[in-house]
C-alpha positions in Angstrom: 99.1 35.4 47.6 96.8 32.4 47.4 93.6 31.8 45.5 90.8 30.1 47.4 87.5 28.6 46.3 84.3 29.0 48.3 81.2 26.8 48.1 78.0 27.6 50.1 74.9 25.8 51.4 72.0 26.7 53.7 70.0 24.8 56.2 66.6 25.5 57.8 66.1 28.9 56.0 62.9 30.8 56.8 60.3 30.7 54.2 59.5 34.2 53.0 57.1 33.3 50.2 53.9 32.5 52.0 52.0 29.4 52.9 51.5 28.0 49.4 55.0 28.6 48.1 58.7 28.2 49.1 61.5 30.7 48.9 64.0 30.6 46.1 67.3 31.3 47.8 70.6 32.5 46.3 73.6 34.0 48.0 75.8 37.0 47.3 79.4 37.1 48.4 81.3 40.3 49.2 84.8 40.7 50.4 85.8 43.1 53.2 89.5 42.3 53.1 91.6 42.7 56.3 88.9 44.5 58.4 85.3 43.7 58.8 84.4 47.4 58.6 86.0 47.9 55.2 83.9 48.9 52.2 82.5 45.6 50.7 83.2 44.5 47.2 80.9 42.0 45.5 82.9 39.1 44.1 80.2 36.7 43.0 76.8 35.1 43.5 75.4 31.6 43.5 72.8 30.0 41.4 69.1 30.2 42.4 67.8 27.1 44.1 64.0 27.2 43.6 61.5 26.1 46.2 64.1 24.9 48.7 64.9 25.9 52.3 68.0 23.7 52.5 69.9 24.8 49.4 73.2 23.4 48.3 74.4 25.9 45.8 76.5 24.5 42.9 78.3 27.7 42.1 82.0 27.9 43.1 83.1 31.5 44.0 86.8 32.3 43.9 88.6 34.5 46.5 91.7 36.1 45.2 94.9 37.3 46.9 94.5 35.6 50.3 97.6 35.9 52.5 97.9 33.4 55.3 98.2 35.0 58.7 96.4 38.2 57.6 92.7 38.7 58.5 90.4 38.3 55.5 86.7 38.8 56.0 83.9 37.9 53.6 80.2 38.5 54.0 77.5 36.2 52.7 74.1 37.6 52.0 71.2 35.2 51.4 68.2 36.4 49.4 64.8 35.1 48.3 64.8 35.5 44.5 61.9 37.5 43.1 61.1 36.2 39.5 59.1 39.3 38.7 62.3 41.4 38.7 63.7 39.3 35.8 60.5 39.7 33.7 60.1 36.0 33.3 57.9 33.3 34.9 59.5 31.1 37.6 59.1 28.0 35.4 61.1 29.5 32.6 63.8 30.7 35.0 64.2 27.3 36.5 65.0 25.9 33.0 67.3 28.8 32.1 68.7 30.3 35.3 72.3 30.6 34.3 71.5 32.6 31.2 68.7 34.8 32.6 70.0 35.7 36.1 73.7 35.2 36.4 74.5 38.9 36.4 71.7 40.3 38.5 74.0 41.4 41.2 77.3 41.7 39.5 77.0 45.1 37.8 77.5 48.6 39.3 73.8 49.4 39.6 73.1 46.2 41.5 76.0 46.9 43.9 74.5 50.3 44.7 71.1 48.9 45.3 72.6 46.3 47.6 74.5 48.9 49.6 71.6 51.2 49.9 69.2 48.6 51.1 67.0 48.8 47.9 67.9 45.4 46.4 64.7 44.0 44.8 65.0 40.5 46.4 63.9 39.8 50.0 66.7 39.5 52.5 66.9 36.2 54.3 70.0 37.2 56.3 73.7 38.0 56.2 76.7 36.4 57.8 80.3 37.6 58.3 83.1 35.0 58.1 86.8 35.2 58.9 88.4 33.1 56.2 91.3 32.2 58.4 89.0 30.7 61.0 87.3 28.5 58.4 90.6 27.2 57.0 91.7 26.3 60.6 88.4 24.5 61.3 87.7 20.8 60.9 86.9 20.1 57.3 87.5 23.8 56.3 83.8 24.5 57.1 82.3 27.4 59.0 78.6 28.1 59.8 76.7 31.2 60.9 73.1 31.8 61.9 71.0 34.1 59.7 68.8 36.9 61.2 65.5 35.5 59.9 66.3 31.9 60.8 68.4 29.0 59.6 72.1 28.9 58.9 74.5 29.3 56.1 77.6 27.1 55.7 80.8 28.1 54.0 83.4 25.6 52.8 86.8 27.0 51.6 89.7 25.2 50.1 92.9 26.2 48.3 92.9 26.0 44.5 95.7 24.4 42.6 98.3 26.9 41.3 98.5 27.4 37.6 100.7 24.9 35.9 100.5 22.5 38.9 97.1 21.0 38.4 98.4 17.5 37.4 96.5 14.9 35.5 94.3 12.0 36.4 93.7 9.4 33.7 91.3 6.5 33.8 89.3 4.3 31.5 85.7 3.4 31.9 84.0 0.3 30.5 80.5 -1.2 30.9 79.3 -4.8 30.5 75.9 -6.3 30.0 73.9 -3.1 30.3 70.2 -3.5 30.0 68.7 -2.2 26.7 66.2 0.5 27.6 65.0 1.0 24.0 62.1 -0.8 22.3 62.5 -3.9 20.1 64.8 -3.2 17.1 66.7 -0.3 18.8 69.7 -0.2 21.1 70.4 2.1 24.0 73.1 4.8 23.7 74.7 4.8 27.2 77.0 7.5 28.5 78.8 8.3 31.8 78.5 11.3 34.0 81.3 12.0 36.6 80.6 13.8 39.9 82.8 14.9 42.8 81.5 14.4 46.3 82.1 17.0 49.0 81.1 16.1 52.6 79.8 18.9 54.8 78.0 19.2 58.1 74.8 19.7 56.1 75.3 16.5 54.2 77.1 15.4 51.0 77.1 17.5 47.9 77.8 16.2 44.5 79.4 18.4 41.8 79.2 17.3 38.1 
């Protein structure tokens, strides 16, 4: 059995929020296992990307117990987040999304709503992927068109096994950095490291 990690992005999604606003897309991932008609099981959801029809979701979703050579289907549902259901303004949610909304589709009640077509967020489309096909494709990327317009992209790679992660050591130094503080004070610089992942929709950087 192999553990995989899934990252998602969208391109050209249809705006469902009217002329003056843009949709706030997020994605829900369900596993159907070895047959596309199996009962789905929700395994995770992405963050909400506000006011963006070309989202590159930062959340990594893990797929457990994949066996090479055996069909393994996942379904990706893309939704337009409705801030009213969280009881907060959109501005506050943008500042605190992870705390306020991380579990909106991961409990039993939300799963039932999703299955019965009563989920409170507008449906932007769904896409069914065969994990084996993605792993066999160039760059381990697959894409599907959504029913309302636009496409969703799935990038899958194998995670390192426990105890075999290895270590990467390096040292950073900086010289002659410009002081951004006013006279009498000195800047306090720091580094931020990111990982670049190239996809058909463009490069995505993960902190």
